[in-house]
N, C-alpha and C positions, 0 to 999 in steps of 0.2 A: 504494500500500500504506500510505502514511503516513495518508491520510484514513481508510482502513478501520480501521487500528489505533486511531485517535482515536475513531471512532464506536463500535467494539466496547469500547474502554476505558470510555467514558462509559456505555454500556449496562450493562456489568458492574457499575459503581459504583452506578447507579440500581437495577438489579435486586437487588443485594445488600441494599439497604434493605428491599425488599419481602420477600425471602427471610428476612431476620432476623425481621421481625414475624410472618410466617406460621409460622416455625419455633418462635418463642416460644409461640404459641397451640397449635401441634401438640404441643409438649412439655408444655404445661400440661394439654392433653387426655389425653395418655398418662399423666401422673402422676395425674390424677384418676380415670382408668379403671383404673389399675394393671395395664395390659396387657403390660408388659415390652418395649414397642417403644421404639426409640431414634431415630425419624424426626426428631424435633425437634432433637436434638443433632447429627445428621448434617446437617440443614439449616443450623444455625449454622456448622458447619465449612465447608460449601459457600459460605455467604455470606462468610466470612472469606477463603476462597480466591479468590472472585470479586472481592472488594474489593481485595485485594493485587495480583492479576493485572491488574485494571483500571488501577490506579495505575502498575504497571510498564509496561503497554502504552502509556499516555499519556506516561510519562517517557522511554521509549526509542524512540518512533515515528520519530524522525529519525536515530537512530544506525545505523551500517552494520554493527555487530557483531551476533552471533547470540545473545548472552547474555540479552537481554530477552525475545526470543521463546521461548527455551528455558525460562526461568524461569516466565513466565506460562503457557506451554503445559503444563508439567509440573504446576503448581499446579492448573490447571483440569482436567487429566486425572485427577489424584488426587481432587479434590473431586467431580467428576462421577461417577466410579466408586464412591466412597464413598456418594454420595447415591443412586445406583441400587441399590446392594446393601442399604442400610439404610432405605429409604423406608417400608416397612411400609404402614400405612393412610394415610399422608400422601401422597396421590396427586399433588399439585402438585410435590412434590420430584422426581418422575420427569421432569416437563417442564423444571424448572430444571436438572436434571442433564444432560438432553439438550442444552439450550442451551450449558451449560459444555463439553460434549464437542465440539460443533460449533465453538465458538470456539477450543478447544484444537487442533482439526484445522487451523483457519485459521492458527494460529500455527506449528504444527509441520510441516505438509506442505511448505510452500515450502523448508524447510531440507533436505529430502531429494530434492527434484525439481531436476534440472539445468536451467538456463536455455538456451534455444535462441537462437542468434544469427541 
């Protein structure tokens, strides 16, 4: 699980950079078209959630406590749901939000599943 958290944390950090630039362009397009959509802003919030949760996953990958998994899982869950709800015409945000929800599930599901001996 340590290696998985490291890989997912690195992926979240790298993807947050791509999401940030895409969201800035989507927000600029929304502003120029004056269409009232907020997909760019939702993308920026998702990028911040992915960046912080990636850092938390990397920092707490070796710890035995559940705090890091809960914190990163909740941040990704909220960011993913926000991105799905506010994507509008920014179609890539649905893909990034889906990735965030999958990583949130990877962080949160083991907390509720009992280990078999």
